[in-house]
Structure formats: C-alpha cells, structure tokens
C-alpha positions in Angstrom: 160.4 -99.0 53.7 161.8 -95.6 55.6 161.6 -95.5 59.5 162.0 -92.1 61.3 165.5 -92.8 62.7 166.5 -94.0 59.1 169.1 -92.7 56.9 168.9 -91.6 53.7 171.3 -90.0 51.3 170.6 -88.7 47.3 174.0 -87.8 45.1 172.8 -85.4 42.5 176.1 -83.3 41.2 173.8 -80.4 40.2 171.6 -81.0 43.1 168.6 -80.6 40.4 168.4 -84.0 39.4 164.9 -84.5 38.3 164.5 -88.3 39.7 166.7 -87.5 42.9 164.3 -84.9 44.1 161.4 -86.9 43.5 163.2 -89.8 45.6 164.1 -87.1 48.3 160.8 -85.7 48.5 159.2 -89.8 49.3 161.6 -89.8 51.9 161.1 -86.7 53.6 157.4 -87.9 53.8 158.2 -91.0 55.9 160.5 -88.6 58.4 163.7 -90.2 57.8 166.6 -87.8 58.2 168.2 -86.6 54.4 171.0 -86.0 53.7 172.3 -84.4 50.2 175.5 -84.4 48.5 175.7 -81.5 45.9 178.1 -79.3 44.3 178.3 -75.9 45.6 175.5 -73.8 45.0 171.6 -72.9 45.1 170.0 -75.9 44.1 166.8 -77.5 44.6 168.6 -80.7 46.8 170.1 -78.7 48.8 167.0 -76.7 50.1 165.0 -80.0 50.3 167.5 -82.1 52.4 167.8 -81.9 56.4 171.4 -81.6 56.1 173.1 -80.7 52.8 177.2 -81.6 51.8 178.3 -80.0 49.6 181.4 -79.9 47.3 183.4 -77.4 45.4 184.5 -80.2 42.8 184.4 -79.0 39.2 183.6 -80.9 36.1 185.1 -79.9 33.2 185.1 -81.3 29.4 183.5 -84.6 28.7 181.3 -85.9 30.9 181.6 -89.2 30.3 185.7 -88.7 31.3 185.2 -86.1 34.3 185.5 -88.6 37.4 186.8 -86.0 40.0 182.9 -85.1 41.3 182.1 -88.6 41.5 185.3 -89.7 43.9 184.2 -86.5 45.7 181.3 -87.6 46.2 182.0 -91.5 46.9 184.8 -90.0 49.8 182.1 -88.4 51.4 179.7 -91.5 51.5 182.3 -93.1 52.8 183.1 -90.6 55.8 179.4 -91.2 56.8 179.3 -94.5 56.7 183.0 -94.6 58.9 180.9 -92.2 61.3 177.5 -94.3 61.5 179.9 -97.7 62.0 182.6 -96.1 64.8 179.3 -94.4 66.3 177.5 -98.3 66.2 180.9 -99.8 67.1 178.7 -102.2 70.2 175.2 -103.2 67.9 177.5 -104.3 65.0 180.3 -105.9 66.9 177.6 -109.2 67.0 176.7 -108.9 63.5 180.3 -108.8 62.5 181.3 -112.0 64.9 177.9 -113.7 62.8 180.2 -114.0 59.6 183.4 -114.1 61.0 182.9 -117.0 62.7 181.6 -118.8 59.1 
C-alpha cells in the first residue's frame, strides 16, 4: 500500500491507457506523490498526476518495432531513480554495506 511520502510513477505513451489511469487514481487516493510520463499533449494522465513529464518522441510505423518512446521513457525513469538515490545517499549507504559484505 502506498503511503503519503512515497512516489508512484506511471508510464503511458498516449496518456490515456485505461488501466494506467485507474491505477494512478488509486495512487492519488493514498496521498502518495504521483508522476506521469507521457507524450507531449493534452491527456488524462497529465491532468491527473502531481507531476507530468512529457516527451516529444514520436513513434511511427509498426508498433512492435517502435522503441524510441520506450527508450526515452526508460531514461526518464533512470533520471528519477538517480535523483532519489543522490538525495538519499546517506540513508542508502547503510543498506549498500549490508549487500557488499556478503
């Protein structure tokens, strides 16, 4: 269960994926901070989340072979992770040392 000081990240290329919208609504009810990653434009997810990160990668052609938007979205998730790790470095060092000693 999400808590008030936790982060939930939702990714939808269109920003209108039914299941993603429903999950984001549930996350908002918990008072967690909700982030949405979508293409640029007016969409349901961008309106719903606390922070909307929009990218301009446009997929054309056969959907199964279009990876450009997924790569962009994965890079955004990596940047969020690195930012959180950097901010919480002191807290995380004790956990890293537990794994490094094994």
